[in-house]
A tleap script that builds the chain and sets N, CA, C and O, in Angstrom:
source leaprc.protein.ff14SB
mol = sequence {
  NMET LYS TYR LEU VAL TYR ALA ASP LEU SER
  ARG ALA ASP MET PRO THR CYS ILE GLY TYR
  ALA THR SER LYS ALA PRO PHE GLY PRO TYR
  THR TYR GLY GLY VAL ILE VAL ASP ASN ASP
  HIE CYS ASN PRO ASN ASN TRP ASN ASN HIE
  GLY SER ILE ALA LYS PHE ASN GLY GLN TRP
  TYR VAL PHE TYR HIE ARG SER THR HIE GLY
  CYS ASN LYS MET ARG LYS ALA CYS VAL GLU
  PRO ILE THR PHE ASN PRO ASP GLY PHE ILE
  PRO GLU VAL GLU MET THR SER GLN GLY ALA
  GLY GLY PRO LEU GLU ALA THR SER GLU CILE
}
set mol.1.N position { 208.474 116.474 125.954 }
set mol.1.CA position { 207.035 116.487 125.806 }
set mol.1.C position { 206.457 117.536 126.753 }
set mol.1.O position { 206.901 117.667 127.893 }
set mol.2.N position { 205.476 118.270 126.277 }
set mol.2.CA position { 204.777 119.289 127.065 }
set mol.2.C position { 203.428 118.726 127.488 }
set mol.2.O position { 202.775 118.014 126.726 }
set mol.3.N position { 203.017 119.053 128.712 }
set mol.3.CA position { 201.751 118.576 129.244 }
set mol.3.C position { 200.848 119.757 129.570 }
set mol.3.O position { 201.302 120.768 130.105 }
set mol.4.N position { 199.580 119.624 129.247 }
set mol.4.CA position { 198.544 120.578 129.605 }
set mol.4.C position { 197.583 119.836 130.528 }
set mol.4.O position { 196.994 118.830 130.132 }
set mol.5.N position { 197.422 120.324 131.752 }
set mol.5.CA position { 196.560 119.676 132.747 }
set mol.5.C position { 195.344 120.577 132.965 }
set mol.5.O position { 195.480 121.793 133.098 }
set mol.6.N position { 194.152 119.970 133.002 }
set mol.6.CA position { 192.933 120.778 133.066 }
set mol.6.C position { 191.783 119.989 133.688 }
set mol.6.O position { 191.846 118.765 133.806 }
set mol.7.N position { 190.723 120.713 134.087 }
set mol.7.CA position { 189.487 120.088 134.561 }
set mol.7.C position { 188.794 119.479 133.351 }
set mol.7.O position { 188.430 120.187 132.413 }
set mol.8.N position { 188.616 118.172 133.378 }
set mol.8.CA position { 188.180 117.383 132.225 }
set mol.8.C position { 186.738 116.915 132.424 }
set mol.8.O position { 186.402 116.364 133.473 }
set mol.9.N position { 185.896 117.130 131.428 }
set mol.9.CA position { 184.504 116.691 131.525 }
set mol.9.C position { 184.199 115.525 130.599 }
set mol.9.O position { 183.052 115.343 130.191 }
set mol.10.N position { 185.216 114.728 130.259 }
set mol.10.CA position { 185.024 113.643 129.300 }
set mol.10.C position { 184.184 112.485 129.833 }
set mol.10.O position { 183.700 111.678 129.039 }
set mol.11.N position { 183.995 112.375 131.141 }
set mol.11.CA position { 183.245 111.242 131.699 }
set mol.11.C position { 181.884 111.614 132.269 }
set mol.11.O position { 181.110 110.734 132.646 }
set mol.12.N position { 181.591 112.877 132.334 }
set mol.12.CA position { 180.312 113.311 132.924 }
set mol.12.C position { 179.920 114.637 132.279 }
set mol.12.O position { 180.657 115.174 131.452 }
set mol.13.N position { 178.783 115.149 132.651 }
set mol.13.CA position { 178.346 116.452 132.147 }
set mol.13.C position { 179.010 117.588 132.901 }
set mol.13.O position { 178.700 118.757 132.668 }
set mol.14.N position { 179.913 117.255 133.795 }
set mol.14.CA position { 180.638 118.242 134.580 }
set mol.14.C position { 182.093 117.791 134.711 }
set mol.14.O position { 182.384 116.605 134.560 }
set mol.15.N position { 183.010 118.723 134.990 }
set mol.15.CA position { 184.429 118.351 135.023 }
set mol.15.C position { 184.828 117.639 136.325 }
set mol.15.O position { 185.362 118.262 137.242 }
set mol.16.N position { 184.566 116.357 136.392 }
set mol.16.CA position { 184.919 115.583 137.596 }
set mol.16.C position { 186.353 115.066 137.547 }
set mol.16.O position { 186.870 114.589 138.558 }
set mol.17.N position { 186.992 115.151 136.407 }
set mol.17.CA position { 188.339 114.581 136.237 }
set mol.17.C position { 189.398 115.667 136.106 }
set mol.17.O position { 189.111 116.803 135.729 }
set mol.18.N position { 190.628 115.285 136.427 }
set mol.18.CA position { 191.796 116.043 136.009 }
set mol.18.C position { 192.325 115.287 134.795 }
set mol.18.O position { 192.753 114.138 134.908 }
set mol.19.N position { 192.293 115.924 133.659 }
set mol.19.CA position { 192.755 115.307 132.434 }
set mol.19.C position { 194.032 115.973 131.966 }
set mol.19.O position { 194.470 116.979 132.524 }
set mol.20.N position { 194.625 115.391 130.923 }
set mol.20.CA position { 195.836 115.997 130.377 }
set mol.20.C position { 195.896 115.786 128.869 }
set mol.20.O position { 195.275 114.878 128.317 }
set mol.21.N position { 196.664 116.652 128.229 }
set mol.21.CA position { 196.956 116.554 126.808 }
set mol.21.C position { 198.454 116.775 126.644 }
set mol.21.O position { 199.093 117.381 127.504 }
set mol.22.N position { 199.013 116.285 125.542 }
set mol.22.CA position { 200.454 116.407 125.306 }
set mol.22.C position { 200.733 117.071 123.958 }
set mol.22.O position { 199.930 117.025 123.026 }
set mol.23.N position { 201.914 117.692 123.902 }
set mol.23.CA position { 202.359 118.344 122.677 }
set mol.23.C position { 203.881 118.370 122.651 }
set mol.23.O position { 204.536 118.183 123.677 }
set mol.24.N position { 204.423 118.600 121.485 }
set mol.24.CA position { 205.872 118.777 121.352 }
set mol.24.C position { 206.265 120.233 121.551 }
set mol.24.O position { 207.435 120.536 121.784 }
set mol.25.N position { 205.287 121.142 121.458 }
set mol.25.CA position { 205.549 122.576 121.579 }
set mol.25.C position { 204.579 123.207 122.580 }
set mol.25.O position { 203.440 122.757 122.697 }
set mol.26.N position { 205.016 124.243 123.304 }
set mol.26.CA position { 204.153 124.852 124.327 }
set mol.26.C position { 202.806 125.363 123.801 }
set mol.26.O position { 201.813 125.333 124.529 }
set mol.27.N position { 202.759 125.826 122.557 }
set mol.27.CA position { 201.515 126.366 122.012 }
set mol.27.C position { 200.764 125.364 121.139 }
set mol.27.O position { 199.862 125.737 120.389 }
set mol.28.N position { 201.146 124.074 121.245 }
set mol.28.CA position { 200.410 123.020 120.576 }
set mol.28.C position { 200.857 122.777 119.163 }
set mol.28.O position { 201.880 123.297 118.716 }
set mol.29.N position { 200.080 121.980 118.464 }
set mol.29.CA position { 198.778 121.434 118.870 }
set mol.29.C position { 198.914 120.346 119.930 }
set mol.29.O position { 199.935 119.665 120.015 }
set mol.30.N position { 197.861 120.197 120.737 }
set mol.30.CA position { 197.828 119.213 121.814 }
set mol.30.C position { 196.944 118.027 121.438 }
set mol.30.O position { 195.964 118.162 120.705 }
set mol.31.N position { 197.319 116.870 121.958 }
set mol.31.CA position { 196.559 115.636 121.758 }
set mol.31.C position { 196.075 115.154 123.119 }
set mol.31.O position { 196.852 115.071 124.070 }
set mol.32.N position { 194.789 114.836 123.205 }
set mol.32.CA position { 194.228 114.340 124.464 }
set mol.32.C position { 195.003 113.108 124.933 }
set mol.32.O position { 195.256 112.191 124.151 }
set mol.33.N position { 195.380 113.093 126.229 }
set mol.33.CA position { 196.136 111.973 126.778 }
set mol.33.C position { 195.318 111.041 127.637 }
set mol.33.O position { 195.546 109.831 127.633 }
set mol.34.N position { 194.361 111.589 128.378 }
set mol.34.CA position { 193.543 110.764 129.255 }
set mol.34.C position { 193.242 111.447 130.565 }
set mol.34.O position { 193.428 112.655 130.718 }
set mol.35.N position { 192.771 110.651 131.512 }
set mol.35.CA position { 192.398 111.120 132.849 }
set mol.35.C position { 193.509 110.752 133.818 }
set mol.35.O position { 194.011 109.628 133.797 }
set mol.36.N position { 193.894 111.702 134.672 }
set mol.36.CA position { 194.883 111.427 135.715 }
set mol.36.C position { 194.170 110.945 136.980 }
set mol.36.O position { 194.575 109.951 137.582 }
set mol.37.N position { 193.114 111.647 137.381 }
set mol.37.CA position { 192.328 111.259 138.552 }
set mol.37.C position { 190.890 111.716 138.326 }
set mol.37.O position { 190.651 112.759 137.717 }
set mol.38.N position { 189.937 110.932 138.819 }
set mol.38.CA position { 188.507 111.229 138.657 }
set mol.38.C position { 187.863 111.241 140.033 }
set mol.38.O position { 187.933 110.249 140.759 }
set mol.39.N position { 187.236 112.355 140.399 }
set mol.39.CA position { 186.585 112.402 141.707 }
set mol.39.C position { 185.058 112.349 141.613 }
set mol.39.O position { 184.359 112.799 142.521 }
set mol.40.N position { 184.554 111.804 140.524 }
set mol.40.CA position { 183.115 111.602 140.407 }
set mol.40.C position { 182.640 110.691 141.540 }
set mol.40.O position { 183.320 109.721 141.876 }
set mol.41.N position { 181.523 110.982 142.109 }
set mol.41.CA position { 180.892 110.221 143.192 }
set mol.41.C position { 181.546 110.422 144.562 }
set mol.41.O position { 181.198 109.714 145.507 }
set mol.42.N position { 182.486 111.369 144.697 }
set mol.42.CA position { 183.057 111.573 146.040 }
set mol.42.C position { 182.014 112.200 146.958 }
set mol.42.O position { 181.923 111.824 148.126 }
set mol.43.N position { 181.241 113.128 146.463 }
set mol.43.CA position { 180.110 113.715 147.171 }
set mol.43.C position { 179.048 113.990 146.118 }
set mol.43.O position { 179.139 114.990 145.406 }
set mol.44.N position { 178.055 113.139 146.002 }
set mol.44.CA position { 177.049 113.325 144.947 }
set mol.44.C position { 176.490 114.737 144.928 }
set mol.44.O position { 176.186 115.315 145.972 }
set mol.45.N position { 176.361 115.275 143.742 }
set mol.45.CA position { 175.820 116.608 143.476 }
set mol.45.C position { 176.724 117.740 143.958 }
set mol.45.O position { 176.363 118.907 143.808 }
set mol.46.N position { 177.880 117.434 144.527 }
set mol.46.CA position { 178.800 118.467 145.004 }
set mol.46.C position { 180.203 118.245 144.474 }
set mol.46.O position { 181.175 118.474 145.195 }
set mol.47.N position { 180.330 117.808 143.245 }
set mol.47.CA position { 181.631 117.561 142.642 }
set mol.47.C position { 182.426 118.854 142.596 }
set mol.47.O position { 181.864 119.949 142.623 }
set mol.48.N position { 183.710 118.712 142.529 }
set mol.48.CA position { 184.583 119.856 142.334 }
set mol.48.C position { 185.953 119.340 141.967 }
set mol.48.O position { 186.411 118.355 142.546 }
set mol.49.N position { 186.608 119.961 141.042 }
set mol.49.CA position { 187.925 119.481 140.652 }
set mol.49.C position { 188.707 120.560 139.924 }
set mol.49.O position { 188.258 121.079 138.902 }
set mol.50.N position { 189.853 120.891 140.440 }
set mol.50.CA position { 190.857 121.729 139.797 }
set mol.50.C position { 192.190 121.128 140.194 }
set mol.50.O position { 192.281 120.510 141.255 }
set mol.51.N position { 193.208 121.280 139.401 }
set mol.51.CA position { 194.448 120.653 139.798 }
set mol.51.C position { 195.646 120.999 138.956 }
set mol.51.O position { 195.585 121.801 138.024 }
set mol.52.N position { 196.750 120.356 139.325 }
set mol.52.CA position { 198.005 120.501 138.608 }
set mol.52.C position { 198.889 119.309 138.957 }
set mol.52.O position { 198.569 118.522 139.847 }
set mol.53.N position { 200.002 119.190 138.245 }
set mol.53.CA position { 200.979 118.163 138.586 }
set mol.53.C position { 202.302 118.852 138.894 }
set mol.53.O position { 202.613 119.905 138.336 }
set mol.54.N position { 203.079 118.244 139.794 }
set mol.54.CA position { 204.377 118.798 140.168 }
set mol.54.C position { 205.278 117.679 140.662 }
set mol.54.O position { 204.810 116.655 141.159 }
set mol.55.N position { 206.575 117.892 140.516 }
set mol.55.CA position { 207.562 116.932 140.985 }
set mol.55.C position { 208.149 117.440 142.296 }
set mol.55.O position { 208.542 118.602 142.401 }
set mol.56.N position { 208.204 116.563 143.290 }
set mol.56.CA position { 208.757 116.920 144.596 }
set mol.56.C position { 209.618 115.759 145.080 }
set mol.56.O position { 209.154 114.620 145.143 }
set mol.57.N position { 210.851 116.044 145.416 }
set mol.57.CA position { 211.799 115.023 145.891 }
set mol.57.C position { 211.855 113.808 144.960 }
set mol.57.O position { 211.899 112.670 145.427 }
set mol.58.N position { 211.854 114.046 143.660 }
set mol.58.CA position { 211.988 112.970 142.684 }
set mol.58.C position { 210.715 112.218 142.351 }
set mol.58.O position { 210.740 111.324 141.505 }
set mol.59.N position { 209.600 112.552 142.989 }
set mol.59.CA position { 208.315 111.883 142.750 }
set mol.59.C position { 207.331 112.891 142.160 }
set mol.59.O position { 207.248 114.029 142.623 }
set mol.60.N position { 206.582 112.467 141.130 }
set mol.60.CA position { 205.530 113.304 140.555 }
set mol.60.C position { 204.227 113.085 141.294 }
set mol.60.O position { 203.927 111.973 141.728 }
set mol.61.N position { 203.440 114.168 141.437 }
set mol.61.CA position { 202.153 114.132 142.136 }
set mol.61.C position { 201.111 114.899 141.339 }
set mol.61.O position { 201.436 115.833 140.606 }
set mol.62.N position { 199.851 114.494 141.492 }
set mol.62.CA position { 198.730 115.293 141.022 }
set mol.62.C position { 198.121 115.933 142.272 }
set mol.62.O position { 197.811 115.251 143.249 }
set mol.63.N position { 197.958 117.256 142.219 }
set mol.63.CA position { 197.331 118.022 143.299 }
set mol.63.C position { 195.968 118.466 142.788 }
set mol.63.O position { 195.849 118.936 141.657 }
set mol.64.N position { 194.952 118.319 143.610 }
set mol.64.CA position { 193.598 118.673 143.194 }
set mol.64.C position { 192.767 118.933 144.441 }
set mol.64.O position { 193.255 118.758 145.558 }
set mol.65.N position { 191.539 119.342 144.267 }
set mol.65.CA position { 190.641 119.456 145.421 }
set mol.65.C position { 189.273 118.937 145.033 }
set mol.65.O position { 188.914 118.843 143.860 }
set mol.66.N position { 188.536 118.610 146.062 }
set mol.66.CA position { 187.189 118.070 145.874 }
set mol.66.C position { 186.303 118.608 146.984 }
set mol.66.O position { 186.785 119.127 147.991 }
set mol.67.N position { 185.017 118.478 146.785 }
set mol.67.CA position { 184.091 118.925 147.827 }
set mol.67.C position { 184.100 117.931 148.985 }
set mol.67.O position { 184.498 116.777 148.830 }
set mol.68.N position { 183.662 118.394 150.123 }
set mol.68.CA position { 183.628 117.549 151.313 }
set mol.68.C position { 182.464 117.962 152.206 }
set mol.68.O position { 181.880 119.027 152.010 }
set mol.69.N position { 182.137 117.158 153.147 }
set mol.69.CA position { 181.058 117.408 154.113 }
set mol.69.C position { 179.697 117.573 153.446 }
set mol.69.O position { 178.810 118.214 154.011 }
set mol.70.N position { 179.515 117.001 152.243 }
set mol.70.CA position { 178.234 117.102 151.560 }
set mol.70.C position { 177.840 118.530 151.239 }
set mol.70.O position { 176.653 118.853 151.177 }
set mol.71.N position { 178.832 119.385 151.036 }
set mol.71.CA position { 178.571 120.811 150.862 }
set mol.71.C position { 179.395 121.343 149.704 }
set mol.71.O position { 180.567 120.989 149.570 }
set mol.72.N position { 178.813 122.180 148.871 }
set mol.72.CA position { 179.578 122.718 147.749 }
set mol.72.C position { 180.431 123.920 148.126 }
set mol.72.O position { 181.088 124.495 147.258 }
set mol.73.N position { 180.441 124.315 149.394 }
set mol.73.CA position { 181.274 125.437 149.844 }
set mol.73.C position { 182.524 124.974 150.588 }
set mol.73.O position { 183.404 125.788 150.870 }
set mol.74.N position { 182.619 123.708 150.906 }
set mol.74.CA position { 183.785 123.198 151.617 }
set mol.74.C position { 184.597 122.327 150.672 }
set mol.74.O position { 184.044 121.536 149.909 }
set mol.75.N position { 185.917 122.481 150.732 }
set mol.75.CA position { 186.801 121.740 149.840 }
set mol.75.C position { 187.923 121.074 150.623 }
set mol.75.O position { 188.365 121.565 151.662 }
set mol.76.N position { 188.364 119.953 150.099 }
set mol.76.CA position { 189.468 119.202 150.693 }
set mol.76.C position { 190.598 119.175 149.673 }
set mol.76.O position { 190.396 118.760 148.532 }
set mol.77.N position { 191.795 119.618 150.083 }
set mol.77.CA position { 192.969 119.533 149.212 }
set mol.77.C position { 193.443 118.086 149.199 }
set mol.77.O position { 193.492 117.438 150.245 }
set mol.78.N position { 193.796 117.572 148.009 }
set mol.78.CA position { 194.201 116.184 147.860 }
set mol.78.C position { 195.479 116.100 147.029 }
set mol.78.O position { 195.774 116.983 146.223 }
set mol.79.N position { 196.223 115.029 147.242 }
set mol.79.CA position { 197.431 114.769 146.469 }
set mol.79.C position { 197.581 113.263 146.308 }
set mol.79.O position { 197.355 112.501 147.248 }
set mol.80.N position { 197.962 112.844 145.112 }
set mol.80.CA position { 198.210 111.427 144.828 }
set mol.80.C position { 199.507 111.316 144.039 }
set mol.80.O position { 199.764 112.149 143.169 }
set mol.81.N position { 200.330 110.312 144.318 }
set mol.81.CA position { 201.517 110.106 143.484 }
set mol.81.C position { 201.112 109.585 142.110 }
set mol.81.O position { 200.174 108.797 141.992 }
set mol.82.N position { 201.823 110.027 141.071 }
set mol.82.CA position { 201.568 109.567 139.708 }
set mol.82.C position { 202.874 109.067 139.090 }
set mol.82.O position { 203.962 109.335 139.600 }
set mol.83.N position { 202.743 108.341 137.987 }
set mol.83.CA position { 203.905 107.876 137.236 }
set mol.83.C position { 203.716 108.205 135.768 }
set mol.83.O position { 202.605 108.475 135.312 }
set mol.84.N position { 204.807 108.179 135.044 }
set mol.84.CA position { 204.797 108.387 133.596 }
set mol.84.C position { 205.347 107.138 132.942 }
set mol.84.O position { 206.416 106.661 133.322 }
set mol.85.N position { 204.638 106.602 131.970 }
set mol.85.CA position { 205.159 105.495 131.179 }
set mol.85.C position { 206.236 106.031 130.233 }
set mol.85.O position { 206.282 107.235 129.982 }
set mol.86.N position { 207.097 105.165 129.707 }
set mol.86.CA position { 208.136 105.625 128.782 }
set mol.86.C position { 207.608 106.416 127.579 }
set mol.86.O position { 208.309 107.276 127.045 }
set mol.87.N position { 206.367 106.125 127.153 }
set mol.87.CA position { 205.785 106.847 126.016 }
set mol.87.C position { 205.131 108.166 126.420 }
set mol.87.O position { 204.547 108.844 125.574 }
set mol.88.N position { 205.218 108.550 127.717 }
set mol.88.CA position { 204.638 109.802 128.197 }
set mol.88.C position { 203.237 109.666 128.753 }
set mol.88.O position { 202.716 110.616 129.336 }
set mol.89.N position { 202.608 108.504 128.588 }
set mol.89.CA position { 201.254 108.256 129.106 }
set mol.89.C position { 201.275 108.288 130.629 }
set mol.89.O position { 202.182 107.727 131.246 }
set mol.90.N position { 200.289 108.936 131.243 }
set mol.90.CA position { 200.137 108.981 132.699 }
set mol.90.C position { 199.002 108.025 133.071 }
set mol.90.O position { 197.846 108.306 132.754 }
set mol.91.N position { 199.300 106.904 133.734 }
set mol.91.CA position { 198.221 106.004 134.156 }
set mol.91.C position { 197.300 106.684 135.180 }
set mol.91.O position { 197.765 107.411 136.058 }
set mol.92.N position { 196.011 106.441 135.057 }
set mol.92.CA position { 195.050 107.014 136.003 }
set mol.92.C position { 195.298 106.470 137.404 }
set mol.92.O position { 195.577 105.284 137.581 }
set mol.93.N position { 195.193 107.355 138.404 }
set mol.93.CA position { 195.359 106.946 139.793 }
set mol.93.C position { 194.019 107.025 140.508 }
set mol.93.O position { 193.124 107.766 140.102 }
set mol.94.N position { 193.900 106.260 141.566 }
set mol.94.CA position { 192.684 106.253 142.368 }
set mol.94.C position { 192.716 107.403 143.364 }
set mol.94.O position { 193.747 107.679 143.976 }
set mol.95.N position { 191.586 108.063 143.517 }
set mol.95.CA position { 191.442 109.094 144.526 }
set mol.95.C position { 191.394 108.408 145.888 }
set mol.95.O position { 190.561 107.529 146.109 }
set mol.96.N position { 192.281 108.800 146.804 }
set mol.96.CA position { 192.337 108.191 148.125 }
set mol.96.C position { 192.325 109.256 149.202 }
set mol.96.O position { 192.307 110.452 148.912 }
set mol.97.N position { 192.336 108.809 150.447 }
set mol.97.CA position { 192.488 109.718 151.579 }
set mol.97.C position { 193.906 109.712 152.117 }
set mol.97.O position { 194.245 110.511 152.990 }
set mol.98.N position { 194.743 108.811 151.600 }
set mol.98.CA position { 196.095 108.722 152.149 }
set mol.98.C position { 197.048 109.716 151.502 }
set mol.98.O position { 198.060 110.064 152.110 }
set mol.99.N position { 196.767 110.179 150.308 }
set mol.99.CA position { 197.584 111.203 149.678 }
set mol.99.C position { 199.010 110.764 149.431 }
set mol.99.O position { 199.253 109.679 148.903 }
set mol.100.N position { 199.957 111.611 149.815 }
set mol.100.CA position { 201.375 111.372 149.515 }
set mol.100.C position { 202.019 110.351 150.442 }
set mol.100.O position { 203.101 109.852 150.136 }
set mol.101.N position { 201.397 110.030 151.551 }
set mol.101.CA position { 201.964 109.079 152.503 }
set mol.101.C position { 201.452 107.672 152.272 }
set mol.101.O position { 200.753 107.389 151.299 }
set mol.102.N position { 201.818 106.805 153.191 }
set mol.102.CA position { 201.364 105.427 153.127 }
set mol.102.C position { 199.916 105.297 153.568 }
set mol.102.O position { 199.271 106.292 153.898 }
set mol.103.N position { 199.404 104.070 153.576 }
set mol.103.CA position { 198.016 103.847 153.997 }
set mol.103.C position { 197.767 104.322 155.425 }
set mol.103.O position { 198.643 104.238 156.286 }
set mol.104.N position { 196.565 104.818 155.656 }
set mol.104.CA position { 196.167 105.269 156.991 }
set mol.104.C position { 195.774 104.073 157.848 }
set mol.104.O position { 195.348 103.040 157.332 }
set mol.105.N position { 195.918 104.222 159.145 }
set mol.105.CA position { 195.467 103.193 160.071 }
set mol.105.C position { 193.940 103.059 159.957 }
set mol.105.O position { 193.233 104.065 159.910 }
set mol.106.N position { 193.447 101.854 159.915 }
set mol.106.CA position { 192.015 101.610 159.728 }
set mol.106.C position { 191.181 102.199 160.854 }
set mol.106.O position { 190.022 102.550 160.634 }
set mol.107.N position { 191.732 102.315 162.038 }
set mol.107.CA position { 190.953 102.818 163.179 }
set mol.107.C position { 191.204 104.285 163.464 }
set mol.107.O position { 190.672 104.821 164.437 }
set mol.108.N position { 192.014 104.956 162.626 }
set mol.108.CA position { 192.322 106.379 162.849 }
set mol.108.C position { 191.169 107.262 162.399 }
set mol.108.O position { 190.454 106.947 161.447 }
set mol.109.N position { 191.007 108.362 163.098 }
set mol.109.CA position { 190.029 109.362 162.679 }
set mol.109.C position { 190.725 110.311 161.715 }
set mol.109.O position { 191.815 110.812 161.990 }
set mol.110.N position { 190.068 110.549 160.571 }
set mol.110.CA position { 190.683 111.478 159.595 }
set mol.110.C position { 189.741 112.621 159.308 }
set mol.110.O position { 190.067 113.506 158.517 }
savepdb mol mol.pdb
quit
């Protein structure tokens, strides 16, 4: 199965999601698969999202960025682990601050 990952605007008037489509051939046709991660409401009025997926050490991840500091000129690189169901479906993951590691300490400054 071939995957096409892109900035997806299916949930808002702007591309707040990383979405994907699947095909049997590199040049399609492609079928919409769903949303991998949605960063809507991370910083109101300063959304931003571009991304890709990659496998590292046997684990798949979605890499993306979002705005930060309430400013549309500052961006934070983000990563979340993802999984694939046997049928190729990618379940949506929650946008977090912990990224590829375990949960952060509640009292840590990030």
